[in-house]
C-alpha positions, 0 to 999 in steps of 0.5 A: 481449255477443252478441245470441245469448247467450240460448237462441234456441229459448226466446225469445218471439216477438211479432206474426208478419208472414209465416208459411210452412208445410210444403209438401204437395206436397214431403212428399207426394212424399217420403212416396210415394217413401220408401214405394216404396223401402221396398216395393222394399227389402223385396223384396230379401233382406238389405235389411231394415235399409235398408227400416227406414230408408226406412220411418222416413223415410216415417213422418216425412214422413207425420207432417209432412203430418198435423201441419202447423205454421208452420216459418218465421216473420217476427216483430218480433224476428227470423226464427223457423226451426223447419224441422228439428230442428237449425234455429236457432229465433229469429234476432234482426234485430240478429244478421242482416247480410243475406238472399239467395238462393243456389245450389241454391234455398237462402236464406242468412241472413248473420249478423254473428257466426257464432261467437256463433251456434254458441256459443248453439246446443245441442251437438246442433244444433251437431253437426247443422250440422257437415255444413253447415260441412264442405261450406262452407255458412253456419250459417243456411241455409233450404231453401225447397223444403219450404215452401209458397211460392216462394223469391222470396216467402220472400226478399222476406218476410224482406228486408221484415222486416229492412228494417222492423226497420232502419228502426225501429232507425234511428228510435230512433237505434240502429245498424242495417243491413248495416254493422258497427262499426269497432274 
């Protein structure tokens, strides 16, 4: 039975060790850039549809600025990612093998069983992650540049939570850490 068999979005999260919110700098810059693009496209005849799309992006960024909430949390149960609509929700520590920074300033959460992860997701979230699969990215990939805090700070907070969980699991006599079971 997989650790991700339940709905990862609906799992209850306990005490939060680390919490990261939306970056004001990122979403302020994004809203300003989309606003300028919207104004530019409105001035071009026949580009109204593009102006509507960039205007919707601007509104989305302004809403993220006005109603900031925790987007990434480290709890006793795992990592809670609520960054985008297709984000994973709760990833239990028992399903995580490793956490590491990757190219392009991203953070990869390596999962023990990616098929179980995809099986537990809502079909719309699976569709949202399709482009990640096409480009060869892992399913649990965090974008820290839209969060308040540095990538190193976020990685160390995530690794600290994983190490703490592994220590507690080992103290209980459970199997924990980056090793997999051998059949």
